[in-house]
C-alpha positions in Angstrom: 101.4 120.3 91.2 102.9 118.2 88.4 106.4 117.0 88.7 109.1 117.5 86.1 110.9 114.4 84.9 114.7 114.4 84.4 114.0 114.7 80.6 111.7 117.7 81.0 114.4 120.3 80.1 115.0 118.6 76.8 111.3 118.2 76.0 110.5 121.7 77.1 112.8 122.9 74.2 110.7 120.8 71.8 107.1 121.6 72.7 104.8 123.8 74.7 101.9 121.3 74.7 101.8 119.5 78.1 99.5 117.3 80.2 99.6 115.8 83.6 100.1 112.0 83.5 100.1 110.2 86.9 101.3 113.4 88.6 104.2 114.2 86.2 104.4 116.6 83.2 104.2 114.7 80.0 104.2 116.2 76.4 100.8 115.9 74.7 102.3 116.6 71.3 105.9 117.2 70.3 105.7 117.9 66.6 102.5 116.5 64.9 100.4 113.7 66.3 100.0 111.9 62.9 103.7 112.3 62.1 104.5 110.8 65.5 102.1 108.0 64.9 103.6 107.1 61.5 107.2 107.2 63.0 106.3 104.5 65.5 104.4 102.4 63.0 107.1 102.7 60.3 110.4 103.5 62.0 110.8 104.2 65.7 109.4 106.6 68.4 111.0 107.7 71.7 108.9 108.7 74.7 109.5 109.7 78.3 107.9 107.0 80.6 109.6 108.2 83.8 106.2 108.7 85.4 105.7 104.9 85.7 106.2 104.0 89.3 109.2 101.7 89.9 109.8 99.8 93.1 112.6 97.4 94.2 111.6 94.7 96.6 114.6 92.8 98.1 115.3 90.3 100.8 114.9 86.6 101.5 111.6 85.4 100.0 111.0 88.6 98.0 109.5 86.7 95.1 107.1 84.7 97.3 106.1 87.9 99.0 105.2 89.6 95.7 103.5 86.5 94.5 101.2 86.7 97.5 100.0 90.2 96.4 99.7 90.3 92.5 97.2 88.2 90.6 99.7 86.5 88.3 101.7 83.5 89.5 105.1 85.1 89.2 106.7 82.2 91.1 106.8 80.5 87.7 109.1 83.2 86.2 112.8 82.6 85.8 115.5 85.1 86.3 115.4 87.7 83.6 111.7 87.2 82.8 108.8 89.7 83.2 105.2 88.9 84.2 102.3 91.3 83.5 99.2 91.3 85.5 97.0 93.1 88.1 97.6 94.5 91.6 94.3 94.4 93.5 93.1 95.7 96.9 91.9 93.4 99.7 88.4 93.4 98.0 89.7 92.2 94.6 89.4 95.5 92.9 92.0 97.1 90.7 94.8 99.2 92.0 97.1 98.9 89.1 98.1 96.9 86.1 101.8 96.1 86.5 104.9 94.2 85.5 107.1 92.1 87.8 110.7 91.5 86.9 112.6 88.7 88.6 116.3 89.5 89.2 116.5 86.6 91.7 114.2 84.9 94.2 115.3 87.6 96.6 115.3 90.6 94.3 112.2 91.8 92.4 111.7 94.9 90.4 108.1 96.1 90.1 106.6 98.7 87.7 103.1 100.2 87.8 101.6 103.6 87.6 100.0 104.3 91.0 101.5 105.9 94.0 99.6 103.3 96.1 101.9 100.5 94.8 104.9 101.5 96.9 102.9 102.1 100.0 101.1 98.8 99.7 104.3 96.8 99.4 105.9 98.8 102.2 103.0 98.3 104.6 102.7 94.5 103.9 106.4 93.7 103.7 107.5 91.3 106.5 110.7 91.8 108.5 113.7 91.3 106.3 112.1 92.6 103.1 113.1 96.0 101.9 110.9 98.1 99.7 112.5 101.0 97.8 110.8 103.5 95.6 113.2 104.3 92.6 110.9 106.2 90.2 112.8 109.5 90.1 116.2 107.9 90.7 115.7 105.8 87.6 114.3 107.8 84.6 112.8 105.7 81.9 112.6 106.0 78.2 110.7 103.9 75.7 111.7 103.2 72.2 109.1 101.6 70.0 108.8 100.7 66.3 109.9 98.2 63.7 113.3 99.7 63.5 113.9 100.0 67.2 116.2 97.0 67.5 118.2 98.0 64.4 118.7 101.5 65.8 119.7 100.3 69.3 121.9 97.6 67.9 124.0 100.3 66.2 124.7 101.8 69.6 125.7 98.7 71.5 128.0 95.7 71.3 125.4 93.5 73.1 123.4 91.1 71.0 119.8 92.4 70.8 118.6 89.6 68.5 115.3 87.9 69.1 117.1 84.8 70.3 119.3 86.7 72.8 116.6 89.1 74.0 113.1 87.7 73.7 109.8 89.4 74.3 109.0 90.0 78.0 112.5 89.7 79.3 115.0 92.2 80.6 118.8 92.7 80.4 121.2 94.4 82.9 124.4 93.9 80.9 123.7 96.4 78.1 125.3 99.8 77.4 123.6 102.1 74.9 126.0 104.7 73.5 128.3 103.9 76.4 125.6 104.4 79.1 124.6 101.4 81.3 120.9 100.7 81.1 118.3 98.4 82.6 116.6 97.3 79.5 113.3 95.6 79.0 111.7 94.2 75.9 108.1 95.3 76.0 105.9 98.3 75.3 102.5 99.9 74.9 102.2 100.2 71.1 102.0 96.6 69.8 105.2 97.2 67.9 108.7 95.8 68.5 110.0 97.9 71.4 112.2 98.4 74.4 112.4 100.4 77.6 115.6 101.9 78.8 115.9 102.6 82.5 118.9 104.7 83.4 120.5 106.2 86.5 119.5 109.8 86.9 123.0 111.1 86.6 123.4 109.6 83.1 119.8 110.3 81.9 120.5 113.3 79.8 123.7 111.8 78.3 121.5 108.9 77.1 118.8 111.2 75.8 121.3 113.3 73.9 123.0 110.3 72.4 119.7 108.8 71.2 118.6 112.0 69.5 121.9 112.6 68.0 122.4 109.1 66.5 118.8 108.0 65.8 117.0 111.1 64.6 118.8 110.9 61.2 117.6 107.3 61.0 113.9 108.4 61.2 113.3 108.3 65.0 110.9 110.9 66.4 110.2 112.0 69.9 106.4 111.6 70.5 103.8 112.7 73.0 100.9 111.2 74.8 98.3 112.1 72.2 100.0 109.7 69.8 100.3 107.1 72.6 96.5 107.2 72.9 96.2 106.1 69.3 98.5 103.2 69.9 96.9 102.0 73.0 93.3 102.1 71.7 94.2 100.4 68.5 96.2 97.8 70.4 93.7 97.3 73.2 96.0 98.5 76.1 94.4 99.6 79.3 95.2 102.6 81.6 94.3 103.4 85.2 91.5 105.9 85.6 90.0 105.1 82.2 89.5 101.4 81.8 89.7 100.7 85.5 89.4 102.3 88.9 89.0 101.0 92.5 85.5 99.8 91.6 86.6 97.5 88.8 87.6 93.8 88.8 90.4 92.4 86.6 87.8 90.5 84.6 86.1 93.8 83.6 89.2 95.5 82.3 90.6 92.5 80.3 93.0 91.2 82.9 91.0 88.1 83.9 93.5 86.0 82.0 96.3 87.1 84.5 94.4 85.9 87.5 95.9 82.6 88.7 93.4 81.2 91.2 95.3 77.9 91.5 98.5 79.4 92.9 97.0 79.6 96.4 96.0 82.6 98.5 96.9 86.2 97.4 95.6 89.6 98.1 92.0 90.1 97.0 91.5 86.5 95.9 88.1 86.1 97.6 86.7 89.2 96.0 88.2 88.2 92.6 86.5 84.8 92.8 83.2 86.6 93.6 83.6 88.9 90.7 84.6 86.2 88.2 80.9 85.3 87.6 79.2 88.5 89.0 81.0 90.9 86.6 79.2 90.9 83.3 81.0 93.7 81.5 84.1 93.0 79.5 86.5 95.2 77.6 86.1 95.3 73.8 86.4 97.6 70.8 83.6 99.5 69.0 83.8 101.4 65.7 81.4 104.3 65.3 80.2 106.3 62.3 81.5 109.5 63.8 82.3 111.2 67.1 86.1 111.0 67.4 87.4 111.9 70.9 84.0 113.3 71.8 82.7 109.7 72.0 84.9 109.1 75.0 82.6 108.3 78.0 79.6 107.9 75.7 76.9 105.4 76.9 76.3 102.5 74.6 72.8 101.1 73.7 71.6 98.0 72.0 67.9 98.0 70.9 67.3 101.1 73.0 68.7 99.6 76.2 71.8 101.0 77.8 74.4 98.2 78.0 77.8 99.7 78.5 80.0 102.7 77.7 83.0 103.9 75.6 86.0 104.3 77.9 88.0 106.4 75.3 87.7 107.0 71.6 90.0 108.4 68.9 90.1 108.8 65.2 92.1 105.8 64.3 94.8 106.2 61.6 94.9 102.4 61.2 91.2 102.6 60.3 91.6 105.6 58.0 90.3 108.1 60.5 87.2 106.0 61.6 86.2 106.6 65.2 87.5 103.7 67.3 86.8 103.3 71.0 87.7 100.9 73.8 84.4 100.0 75.5 82.8 98.1 78.3 80.4 95.6 76.8 78.3 92.7 78.2 80.1 89.5 77.5 77.1 88.2 75.6 77.3 91.2 73.2 81.0 91.2 72.7 80.6 89.7 69.3 82.0 91.4 66.2 79.2 92.8 64.1 76.9 93.5 67.1 75.1 96.8 66.3 75.4 99.5 68.9 74.4 103.1 69.3 76.6 105.6 71.2 75.0 108.8 72.6 77.6 111.4 71.8 76.9 115.0 72.9 73.1 114.2 72.9 73.1 112.6 69.5 72.8 108.9 68.6 75.7 107.6 66.6 75.5 104.1 65.1 78.3 101.7 65.3 79.3 98.1 65.8 81.4 95.9 68.0 84.6 94.9 66.2 87.5 92.5 66.7 89.4 93.4 69.9 92.0 94.7 69.6 91.8 95.9 66.0 95.6 96.1 65.7 98.0 93.1 66.1 95.8 91.0 68.3 98.4 88.2 68.4 101.2 90.7 69.1 103.2 89.2 66.3 105.2 92.4 65.6 106.1 92.9 69.3 107.1 89.3 69.6 108.8 89.4 66.1 106.9 86.4 64.9 105.8 88.0 61.6 
């Protein structure tokens, strides 16, 4: 049974198109998917991200404890910084992709998308470390798009400039429209963007203020169908599609986040084994046709099955061309490599393309352009 987020009553008045996302109700479409897409690429888009699992880990040595579990060396992060990486099981296989936020050496905020996250930390925590699940107590909105800073700056006295609030950092001293928020600068669209975490009792106050003040400036509320366009164009992964408990970080494009030199951590031995044994890597393919129906299609090169499309869409950035994220042997992950996808029993030609196709260097998100 899907759970309603705090923002569900407001969204229910806007759409009747829903889907289950990580156990919560999420809008698939709010107005029109292409309009929602354009709003994010050209102005700003607001989405409910409450379903992401949020966990506070506190007590003496909390940072060292978390560093012994995630693949990234988060001990190198300073207060206010965010690290993105993988959470693996004892065999080195993916549980989640996640962010770790350092409030102090004894106070860590963790965000992923899997219920197992909380239970894992809770079970492994030594005496003196408290693990608190705060997902429903801290609803979570995401504002993305080139005008997102300008829009939010109009609602706060805090300095949101690039210098004061860089990419992959967070702030706890910001009020938006008078509502205190825990604010991160990251996202899932490859655009400039922010996340706004808010205490449950102030959530609808924040929602109403954002819609009242920012809708006239071009902001749109968007659904998960539009988010699929952003994530596939931008090369972002999601659990249950690009990875599952049989997949290593190397296969789903998180090998870069594995820091084998930091010492022991959960799953290290299996990850080392998979570093060379895992031949598939995540890339992008463009097909002559197929659209969403190409999701899950096997890929062939010279008649030999070599990989698969994880999910495909008709990409607005590529003028409606079918674009898919795909698992491809490392040796074939070369732009221009010809492939054939078997879509609903028919062979559809295509080729490997640059991965990701949109903003590979994340210049817009980092505001380097």
